[in-house]
N, C-alpha and C positions, 0 to 999 in steps of 0.2 A: 457817507459823503456823496453828494450828487455830482452829476457830470457838469463840467464847465458849460456855460451857456453858448460858447462858440462865438460870442460877439465881443468878449473881452480880449485884451491883448494876450497873445500867446504864440506858440509856433504856428507857422503856416504849412508845416510839413506833417505827414502822417506815415508812421512806420507800420507796415502790414506784414503779417507772418503766417497767414492762413489763406482762406478763400479770396480775400481782397488782393492777394499778390497777382491774381489773374486780371490783366487790364480790362477785359470785357466785363468782368463782374464789378470792378471798381467804377467803371464808367456808368454802368446801370445804376449802381447805388448813388453815385454823385449826381446823376442826371445830366451829364455832359460827356463829350468825347474825351477819353483819357489822354489823347494826344495833346490836349491843352494843359495837362499836368506833366511836369517834368518827373521822370522816374529814374531811379538808379538802385543798384544793389546796395544794401546796408546791413550792418550787424548790430545786434543788441546784446550787451553783456548782462549777466546776472539774472537771467530769466529762462524758464523752461516752457515749452509748448507741449500740451497734452491733448489727446483726443477727448471730445465731449461725448459721453456715453449716449448712444442712440442717434448721434448726429454725424454729419460729414465734415464739420468744422472743428477747429481746435480752440482751446482756452490757454491763455498765457498767465503764468504766475511768476512772481519774483522768487528767485532761489540763488542765494549767495554761492559763488564759486561755479555756477553753471557755465558750460562752454558758450562761446559766442553763437548766437542764433541768427542765421541769415534770413533776410526778408527783402521786401521792396519798400523804398522810401519814395513817396509821392510828395512833390513840392508844389506850392501854389494852391493849396487847398483853401477854399474860401470859408468864411463863417457859416454861410448857408449850407455848404457841403458838409461841414462838421456836424451841423444839426441833423442832416440826413443820415450821416454815419452813426450819430448817437441813436437815432430811431432804429436804424438797421441792427445795431449791436444789441439794443434792448437792455433789460434790467440786469442781466448776468454780467455785464461788462461795465467798467468804469474807464473813462478817458483820463489818462495821466500823462504828464510831460516827462520825457526821458532823454538821455543822450544816446545817439546812435553813431556808429562809426561808418563813414561813407566809403564806397568803392573809390579807388584811385581817381582823384579829380582830373588827372591828366588823360583820362580815357575819352575826352571829347566834350564833357559837360562843362558848362560855365560854372565857376566856383560860386557857391551861395554866400551872400553877404553875412548870413547868420552862422556860418560854419567857422570853426577855428581848427588849427592844427595842433595835434597832440600825439604823444606816444600812446599806442593802443594795445589791447590784448589780442587783437587779430594780427597774428604774425608779430614781428618785432620791428616794424617799420613805423614811420610817421604817417598819419592819415588825418583826414578831416573828421571832426566831430561836430555834430549838429543837434540842437534841440528839436524834438518831434513829439507829436502826440502818438500814443499807442493805446489800444484797448486791452486792458488787463482784466482777467476773470476775477470777479468779486469773491472774497473769502467765504461769504455766506453760501455760495454755490459750489465750493470746492469738492463736495461729495459727488458731483456730477462728472468729475474729470477721471478719465481712465489712466492706467499706468502707461509708461513709455512715451515716446515721441510721436506726434502726429506726422503722418507721411504725406508730403506734397505730391509725391509720385502716385501713391494710391488714390489721392483725391483726383488727380488728373485722369487716371485710368478708370476709376470706378465710381467716384462720388460726385464729380463736378456736374454732370447732367442732372442727377437727382437733386443736388443742392440748388441748382438754378430753377428747377421745376417747383421746389418748395418756396422759393423766395422771389417769385415773379412780380409781386406787388411793387417792388422797388424799381423794376424795369418800366412800369407803367406810370409811375408818379412823376409829374413834371417837376423840374427844379424850382425851388422857391424864388 
């Protein structure tokens, strides 16, 4: 299955769980200031994040019963930015639509018109649920995933500078 073309109707939000949780990296990949994108904490149920062998970034796979995975949801992502994200993620990933659970909307963010309220697996409270794109690791490349959870703390302390040096081509490409 190929990636959606980014120009058809679909979510305008993107859930990130790895290197793109860092606003400076997301801004470089999207080709615009990340301040123009609304961002909030969000959780994805039924998925696990694993390190990709020999890399500083993770891969995400669907796994029934997995605990909620915390990440960052960026709203207002344009079709052109989705195309840039598709190119950045490459052939190992596929962009799929998922439901994410949002941080308490009472924390100052304006409610998103695409969000709905539902009971969630994050705690036992009501929270907003929204459709978003996520980049999931393709099954054909699963042999490249290591055991355990990818550590955002280790990435921040040890892998971010190396990751940025390897992926500078996206910092230099103008937005479409």
